[in-house]
N, C-alpha and C positions, 0 to 999 in steps of 0.2 A: 821706397817705403810703401809696404802693402797696407791696405786698409783693414785686411782681415786675414785670419788663418784658413786656408782652403780645407784644411782637414776637418774644420769645425762645421763646415756648411756644404756637406757633399750631396745633400738632398733636402727637399722641404720636409720630408717625413722626419729626418734627422732633427731639424730645427724645431718643428712642432712637439716632438717627444721631449726635448729639453724644456720647452715652454710648459708643457704639462707636468713634469717633475717639479719645476720651480713653483708652479701654481699650488702643488698639493703638500710639498716637502717644507717643514719649519727650517731644517738646516739647508743652506744653499751650497750645492756642490760646485766646486771651482771649475770643473769641466763645463757644467751647464752654463754657469756664468760667462765662461769664455765662448760658448756658443752664441749666447745673445750678444755679446760684445762684436764677435765677428759678423753675425748677422746685421746688426747695426751698421758696422763699417761698410758691408756690402750694399746695403740699402743707401748709404751716403756716396756711392760711386759718382753721382752726378750733382752733389749737393750745391756746389757753386754755379754749375751750368744752369741748373733749374731756376735759381735765384736770378741769373741774367736773363733768362727767358722772361721771367715775370716783369722784371725791370723794363725790358724792351718793350713789352706789350702794353705797359702802362705809362710809357715815357712822357705822355702829355697830361697826365694826371697829378693830383695833389696828394700824396700819401708818403708814408715810410713803411719799410719792410726789413725784416731779419728772418733768418733761418734759425731752427733750433734742432739739435739731435736729442732724442729722449734719453734721460738717464736710466741706467740699468736697474736701479732700485724703482724707479717709477714704472718701468715696463713690467717688472715683477708684480708690483702692487696692482697694476691695472689687469694682469691676468688673474690675480686673485679676486678682485672686485667683479670682474665679468663672470667668473665662476659662481659667485654668490648670487648674482642677478639671474644667472641661468637657473639656479636651483629655485629663486623665487618665482620666476615666470615659466619654469619647465620648457625652456628653449634651448637651442643650440648655442655654444660659446664660440666667439671668435678666436681663431688660433694665433699664434705668435706671428706666423707668415702673413696673416691677414690684418694685423694691427695697423690701423691707418695712420697713426701720428707718431711712428718711430722717427720719421723725417716730416718736419712740419715748418710752414712758413707763417708769419703773421703780417698782415697788412693793415695798417691803421690810417684811416681817412679823416679828413677834417670837417666833412659835412655828411649828412644822410644821403644827400643827392650824389655826391661823389662815390659813395659806397655803392649805390645802385649802378653808376655808370662803369665802375671797376668791374662789377659782376658781369656786365654786359660785355665789356671788352674781352675779359677772359673767356667768357662763354662762346664768343665768336671766333676765337682763335682755333685753327685746324692743327696748329703745331703742338698745342697742349691738349691732351685727351682728358676729358672730364667724365668722372664715373657717377657722381652724384652731387647734388646741390642741397643743403640743408639750412633752412631758416630756423635758427634757435631763438625762440620768444617765449619765455616761461614767466608768466605773472599771475597764474590761475590759482594760487593759494595751495598748490599740492607741495611735496617735499622739494621741488624744484625752487630755488630761491630767487629767480629772476634773471638768469643768465640771457643775454641777448647778443646775437652776432650771426654772421652767415658763415657756414663752413662748406668749402668746396673741396671734394675728394677728387684728386687728379689720379690718372693711371700712368705708370711708368713701366716700360717693358725691358726687364733685365734677364740675363741668363747666369744662373749658378756657375761657379768654376767648372770647367771640363764638361759642361752640358750645352747642347746645341739649341734646346727648346727653351724659347723665352717665355717669362710669366709676367703678367700685369701686377705690379704692386702698388698699393695705395699710398698717396701722399696727401697730407692734410694741409689745407690753406685756411687760415682764419681770416676773415675780413670784417673788421670792426670799426665803428666810429671812434673818436677819441674818447667820448663820454662812456660809450659801452665798454671800452678798454679799461677806463678808470674804475668802473664798477667792477669788472671781473678781477682786476688786480686787488682792489679793496676787500672783495669777497674772500679772496685767498689768504689775506692777512689774518683772517679768524680760524684758519687751520683747515687741513684737509677734510675733517669730519663735517664741516659745514657744506662744503662742496658736494659731499655725498649725502645731504638731506640730514645731517645730524646737527649737533651744536644746540644752543639755547633758542628757545622759541622767540625770545626778545631779539636776538641777532637776525635770525631768519625773517622775522616781520620787518626789521629794520632794512634789510636788504631788499626784501620785495617792494617796499614802500619806495626806496630810492630808485630802484629799477623801473617802477611805474611812472615816476616823476620824469626820469630821463627819456622814457618812451614818448610821453605827452609833450615834452619840450622839443623833441626831434620832430615829431608830427607837425608841430606848429612852427617850427624853424628849420626847415629842410636845407637852406642854403646859408645859414649863419655859420661862419667859420668857428670852430670850437677851440682852436689852439693857434694854428698857423705854423707850419712845419718848416724845419730847415731844409735846404736844397741838398739832401745828403744822396739822392738817388741819380744824379746827374754824372757821377763819376764812376769809372771802371775799377777804382780802387776799393778792394774789400779785404776783410780779415776774418780769421776765424779766432774767437776769443774763448778762453776758458775762465769761468768764474767759479771760485770755490767760496760758498757762502755759508757762514756760521749761523744756524738757525736760532739759537739761543740769544746771541748778541745782536742778530740782525745786522751783521757787518760782512762785507767782502774781505776776506783774509788773504786771498791770493787772486791775482788776475794776470793772464798771460795772453799775449797776442801772437798769432802765427800767420804767415802769408801762404801756407800751403796747408789745406785742411787735413791731409793725410798725417801730418806732424801733430796737428791738434787733436786728432782722434787717438793716436798712440799715446799722447800725454794724458787724455782724459781716461783711457783705459787704465794707465799707470795709477793715477789718482784713486779711482774707484777701487782697484785691488789693494792699494795701501790702506785705505780706510776700512775696507772689509777685513783685513788682516788684523788691524788694531781694534776692530769690534766698535767703531764709532761712525759707521755709515749713517746712522739715523740722526747725527748731529750736524750733518753738513748736506749742502746741495752743491754737487758739482756738475756744471752744465756747459755745453759747448753751443755757441752762438755764432752765426755767420751773419755778418753786417757790412754794409758800405760805409766808407769814411769820407769825411770832409778833407779837403787838402790840409795837411799838416794839423789834423785834429786828434783828439783821443777818442777811445771807443765810448767813453761816457756820454758824449754828445747825442749819440743815437740810441745807447741802450737805456738811457733815463726815459726815453719814450717807449720803446718796444718792450723793455723788461723792467718796468718800474718797481716791481716787488724787491729787486735787490738794491733799492735807493729808498729806504723807508722815510727819510726826512722829506725827500722831494714828493713821495706819494703823499704824505700828510698835507703839505702845502697845496697840491693839486686837489685832493679831495675837499679841502677847505673852500677852495674857490668854486668847485662844482656845486657844493651844497648852497653856496650864496646864490648861485644862478638858477638852480632848478626848484629851490624851496620858496 
């Protein structure tokens, strides 16, 4: 089973032209959407292998990790947002080929000190090529609402089908403490507009205040465990999971597990196509996640940590506990 249609990704120029059309057109052409899906599949060539490399590099650390492929709708929305930012700042816009988080991994640590050590461990590896290290720390009262994390951009060399010349493609690795992760997930619960600097002033101020309190707490308590993670990374067993999440009810209406990520990607493509044909893409989030498993466990045990947004009850309980600690 192929991860992509070779005819859709004959050249980087062809891929970027599809991205530009999707950025500008209100009606999404099926062929252009197919090109995005094929490019995403191509970028996922080493999806599981890269996760294994991260696990191996950090085997002596305390953390949890999962991989994620970006949804087609999210890719298109990001292309549009980047275009608007370009118009505001009169600068160049990153293209589809250069989008850094089509393939992404999320590492969550138990303490701020462990976060620093993980960054050091990954930075010291020659096997993993690092393009950029970004410290996200926004509590300055601007439209940024307080997001804090470290983003590491890795480089992966891949050749398009029937081409000999390899290109370095970016992969995003988010490295967050548990409290930073809780804040980020909580902020998403207020909607996409808040993330982009919109939403009510009251919500933005609330999030900025909480972010600052977490920052102070972590500075004063760099080695205090924030949660205590399960030993999920000591096994080579992993799965690709498809979650179909209904936004209005905040419920997972479908969850499928695959042990070959090629099958999972084909299934995700099919869900996205069906939702588009039915005109209900905006009502659902269909996402592919790659995660390690406990022996004889279900995916919920790890995804309730790494992708808490799909488990609103658990998120509410965790936020309640966080507020008691940092307030």
